[in-house]
C-alpha positions in Angstrom: 63.0 -160.9 1.7 61.2 -162.7 -1.1 60.5 -161.5 -4.7 57.6 -159.0 -4.5 55.6 -160.7 -7.3 56.8 -164.3 -7.1 56.7 -164.5 -3.3 55.5 -168.2 -3.5 57.8 -169.3 -6.3 59.8 -168.0 -9.2 59.9 -170.5 -12.1 62.5 -170.3 -14.8 61.0 -171.7 -18.0 63.2 -172.9 -20.8 61.6 -173.1 -24.3 62.8 -172.9 -27.9 62.7 -169.4 -29.4 60.3 -170.8 -32.0 57.8 -171.9 -29.4 54.7 -169.7 -29.1 52.5 -172.1 -27.0 54.4 -172.7 -23.7 54.5 -169.1 -22.5 50.7 -168.3 -22.9 49.6 -171.7 -21.6 51.9 -171.7 -18.6 50.9 -168.1 -17.8 47.2 -169.0 -18.0 47.7 -171.8 -15.5 49.8 -169.8 -13.1 48.5 -169.5 -9.6 48.7 -166.3 -7.5 52.1 -165.6 -6.1 54.0 -167.7 -8.7 55.8 -166.1 -11.6 57.2 -167.6 -14.8 60.5 -166.2 -16.2 61.2 -167.4 -19.7 64.6 -168.1 -21.2 64.8 -169.0 -24.9 66.8 -171.7 -26.6 67.8 -169.8 -29.7 67.2 -172.1 -32.7 66.3 -171.3 -36.4 62.9 -172.1 -37.8 64.3 -174.8 -40.1 62.3 -176.9 -42.6 61.5 -180.3 -41.2 60.5 -182.8 -43.8 62.0 -186.2 -42.8 64.0 -187.9 -40.0 67.3 -186.3 -41.1 66.0 -182.7 -40.9 64.3 -183.5 -37.7 67.6 -184.6 -36.2 69.2 -181.4 -37.4 66.6 -179.5 -35.4 67.3 -181.7 -32.4 71.0 -180.9 -32.7 70.2 -177.2 -32.6 68.0 -177.7 -29.5 70.8 -179.6 -27.7 73.3 -176.9 -28.5 71.1 -174.2 -27.1 69.7 -175.9 -24.0 72.5 -175.3 -21.5 73.2 -171.7 -22.5 69.5 -171.0 -22.0 69.7 -172.6 -18.6 72.7 -170.5 -17.5 70.8 -167.4 -18.6 67.7 -168.3 -16.7 69.7 -169.0 -13.5 70.8 -165.3 -13.3 67.4 -164.4 -12.0 67.9 -166.8 -9.1 64.7 -168.9 -9.7 63.3 -171.3 -7.2 62.7 -174.0 -9.7 63.4 -174.8 -13.4 60.7 -175.9 -15.9 61.5 -177.3 -19.3 59.0 -176.1 -21.9 60.5 -178.5 -24.5 59.9 -182.2 -24.8 61.5 -184.3 -27.5 64.9 -184.3 -25.9 63.5 -185.4 -22.5 62.1 -188.6 -24.1 65.3 -189.5 -26.0 67.0 -192.8 -25.3 64.2 -194.0 -23.0 64.2 -194.0 -19.2 68.0 -194.1 -19.0 68.5 -191.1 -21.4 65.8 -189.1 -19.6 67.4 -189.8 -16.2 70.8 -188.8 -17.5 69.4 -185.5 -18.8 67.7 -184.8 -15.5 70.8 -185.4 -13.5 72.9 -183.1 -15.7 70.3 -180.3 -15.6 69.9 -180.7 -11.8 73.6 -180.6 -11.2 73.9 -177.3 -13.1 70.7 -175.8 -11.8 71.2 -176.8 -8.2 67.4 -176.7 -7.7 64.4 -178.7 -8.8 63.8 -179.4 -12.5 60.6 -180.4 -14.2 60.9 -182.2 -17.5 58.1 -183.3 -19.9 58.9 -187.0 -19.8 58.9 -187.2 -16.0 55.8 -185.1 -15.9 53.8 -187.3 -18.2 54.8 -190.4 -16.4 53.9 -188.8 -13.0 50.5 -187.6 -14.4 49.7 -191.1 -15.6 50.6 -192.6 -12.2 48.4 -190.0 -10.5 45.4 -191.5 -12.3 46.1 -195.0 -10.8 47.0 -198.5 -11.8 44.1 -198.8 -14.2 45.9 -196.7 -16.8 48.0 -199.0 -18.9 47.0 -198.6 -22.6 47.8 -195.3 -24.2 47.0 -193.3 -27.3 49.8 -190.8 -28.0 49.9 -187.7 -30.2 53.1 -186.0 -31.3 54.2 -183.3 -33.8 57.3 -185.3 -34.7 58.7 -187.2 -37.5 59.0 -191.0 -37.1 62.5 -190.8 -35.5 61.0 -188.7 -32.7 57.9 -190.9 -32.4 60.1 -194.0 -31.8 61.7 -192.3 -28.9 58.4 -191.4 -27.3 57.1 -194.9 -27.8 60.2 -196.3 -26.3 60.0 -194.1 -23.2 56.4 -195.0 -22.4 57.0 -198.7 -23.1 60.0 -198.7 -20.7 57.8 -197.0 -18.2 55.4 -199.9 -18.2 52.7 -198.6 -20.6 51.5 -200.1 -23.9 51.2 -197.5 -26.7 48.2 -198.8 -28.6 48.0 -195.9 -31.0 50.6 -193.2 -31.9 50.0 -190.5 -34.3 52.9 -188.2 -35.4 51.6 -185.1 -37.2 54.9 -184.5 -39.0 54.9 -180.8 -38.6 57.0 -179.1 -41.2 59.0 -176.6 -39.0 59.3 -175.7 -35.3 57.1 -172.6 -35.7 54.4 -174.5 -37.7 53.8 -176.9 -34.8 51.8 -174.1 -33.1 49.8 -173.6 -36.3 48.0 -176.9 -36.0 44.3 -176.1 -35.6 42.0 -177.3 -32.9 40.0 -179.2 -35.5 43.1 -181.2 -36.5 44.0 -181.8 -32.9 40.5 -182.9 -32.2 40.6 -185.4 -35.0 44.0 -186.6 -33.8 42.5 -187.3 -30.3 39.7 -189.3 -31.9 42.1 -191.3 -34.1 44.3 -192.4 -31.2 41.3 -193.2 -29.0 40.4 -196.2 -31.2 40.3 -199.5 -29.5 40.7 -200.0 -25.8 42.7 -196.9 -24.7 42.9 -195.9 -21.0 44.4 -192.5 -21.5 45.6 -190.1 -24.2 48.9 -188.3 -24.0 50.0 -185.4 -26.2 53.7 -184.5 -26.4 55.4 -181.6 -28.2 55.2 -178.4 -26.2 54.4 -176.1 -29.1 51.1 -177.9 -29.9 48.6 -175.7 -28.2 46.5 -178.4 -26.7 46.0 -177.7 -23.0 42.5 -176.2 -23.3 41.3 -178.8 -25.9 42.6 -181.7 -23.8 40.5 -180.6 -20.9 37.4 -180.4 -23.1 38.2 -183.8 -24.7 38.6 -185.4 -21.2 35.1 -184.3 -20.3 33.5 -185.8 -23.4 35.6 -189.0 -23.6 35.4 -189.8 -19.8 39.1 -190.6 -19.5 42.4 -188.7 -18.9 43.6 -186.6 -21.8 47.0 -185.3 -20.8 48.5 -182.3 -22.6 52.2 -182.1 -21.9 52.2 -178.4 -21.0 49.5 -179.1 -18.4 51.4 -182.1 -17.1 54.7 -180.2 -16.9 53.3 -177.2 -15.1 51.3 -179.4 -12.7 54.4 -181.4 -11.9 56.5 -178.3 -11.3 53.9 -176.9 -8.9 53.4 -180.1 -7.0 57.1 -181.0 -6.8 57.8 -177.5 -5.5 55.1 -177.9 -2.9 52.3 -175.8 -4.3 49.0 -177.8 -4.1 46.5 -175.2 -5.3 43.4 -176.5 -7.1 43.3 -174.9 -10.5 40.1 -175.2 -12.6 39.7 -175.0 -16.3 42.6 -177.2 -17.4 41.3 -180.7 -16.8 41.3 -183.1 -13.9 45.1 -183.1 -13.3 45.3 -179.6 -11.9 41.8 -179.7 -10.5 41.9 -183.1 -8.6 45.6 -184.2 -8.2 
């Protein structure tokens, strides 16, 4: 017998306890017969003002990741989705692959990570996508890791804007107006696509709107990650309202 509500799939979703964007955005994209079951990485809402304090936050996330995974596995999910992003970009393609292997070895089932999902989303749009504008909520130390990952993946990061959010909770307080302005700033010059990372930036709905007006892919990491999880698990539903990725790919 299958789960009565999640009879197509049960997704275990891992997100920091400070994150208030992943759960509502993933649930809004959820197709019929798929359920999301959230496990929290317990971290404090520390003040982040520079690279050093950003790294302290990253250490807290790393220490909380695998206990949260172990907790999530107790509901016997069909698939694991990481609703956190910075760590998935760390140390470029090699670091991302190492993290994926470790998670998969413990989970013993499929795992979706933000880094893989963004790269897969860009590939879905074809070979014409090469020059990127990137938005992050990070301090420069995090931005360098994101730039490295996309560069090693074969893309040129033309513009990168780090919003330097002052705490994990405050990432979700960024207004649509500020995110709109960020999109316009990184779209300067010849940019083929825009990618937003940082899962607590609530940008999925805005990215779909911006894509329509700009006439190019605008990829929000939460949209990309949930799309990747669905497609990797074999669910091909067309889902409207969240941009071309879920509607056309």
